[in-house]
N, C-alpha and C positions, 0 to 999 in steps of 0.2 A: 877620438870622434862620439864614444858613447856618452861620455860627461857632455860635450856641448849639445848632443841631442838631447839628453836628459833635460839640461838647461832650457833647450828650445822649446821642449813639450812642456816642462813646469810652466814657462813665462806665457806660453799659449792660453794654458789652464787658468792663470792667474788673471789673463786679460778677459776670459771670459766672466769668470766669477767678479771679476772688478765691475764690469759692464751690467751684469743683471743686478747686482747690486744698488748701481746707481739709478736703475729703472726703479727698482722695488724702493728705494729710498725716495725717490722723486715722488713716487706716488702717495706714499705714506704722507708726506710734506704736504703734497697738494691736498689730502683728504684733511688734513689736522687744519690747514688754512681756510678751507672751506667751512669746517665747522666752526671755527673762531668768527669767520665772519657771521655765518649764519645764528649764531650765538648773539654777538651784537646787536643783532638785527631783531631777534625774536626775544630774548630774555627780558629787555628793559620792558617790552610793551605787556611781556605777562607780569613782571612784577607791577607795574601800572594797573592792570587788571586786578589783580589780587587787592592792592590797595584801595581800590574804588568798591569792590564786593564789602571788604568790611566797612567802608563807609557806610554801603546802602542797608547792610545788617543793624550799624550803630544808631542808623534813622530809624529803623523798624522800631528799635528797642526805646529810643527818645520819643519817637512819635505816639507809642502806646501807652508811655507813663503816664501815671496819674498827675504826678507835681510837676511833669516837665513836659505836659502834652503840646506837641509841635502841630501847628496846622500845615495843611500841604503847600500852601506856598512858601511857607518855611522851610520844608523837607525839600522841595524842589530846588530852592534857592541854595542850600547847602550841598545837595547834590552838583546842581550845575558849578560851584564854585570848587569842589573836588575834582570834576572833570577837568574843568581847564587848568588846575594848579598841575594835574600830573599830565596834560597834554592828550587828552582821551577825545575824538571826535563824537562827544555827546551832545545831542540838543534836547530841547523840553519835549520833544515829539518822541524820544526814544525812552520816555519814562511814562511808567504808568502807577497810580497810587491808587489803590482800591481800600475802602474802608467798609467793613460790615458792623453788627453790632458790637462784636466783641473781638474783631481781629483787624488789624493793618496789613497789607500786601504792598510790597514795591517792587515792581519789575522794571528793569532796564535792559534792553537789548541793543547792541550797537556792533558796528564793525570798523576794524582798524585796518587801513591800507598800509602793506609793507612792501617797500619799493626793493625790487630785486635786480641783479643783471638780467642783462639781454631784454630791457624793456617789459618784466614782467612785474604784476603787481599782486600780490597775494591779499585777498581779503580776509581777515581773520575775524569771525564772530565770536561775540563773547554775550553771555547772558545771565544776568544777577536777578534771583528772583528769590525773596525772603519775604517770611510772613511769620507774625508774632500777634502776642494777646494785644488787647487795647482795654484798658480799664482805668 
């Protein structure tokens, strides 16, 4: 009987440990799935915002350069084209181009709505603000 009781107690311990590990594993899997889901929602938007910010910086350089001086309408057209290409909700109202005697500044502020579960929408705000010499 000692052997049978020992087996029963070992089996009871094994069941407890197994049950706890299943809950822990399930929790870890749930957190990983949530992380992957949120990553798939947020990372592409952030990557597009970085690419658009690079375009704003390039336009400041091109618009201020002597040889290739771009006018405001052309800069605005270039920015709108890049925003459309990246799928960013930017309109001409979001863009501000300021020229002073020796500088040019381009500011773009916009929000990207990200749809999440449970009818929640997160509005992610981005601001690109670059200034450079104009000669």
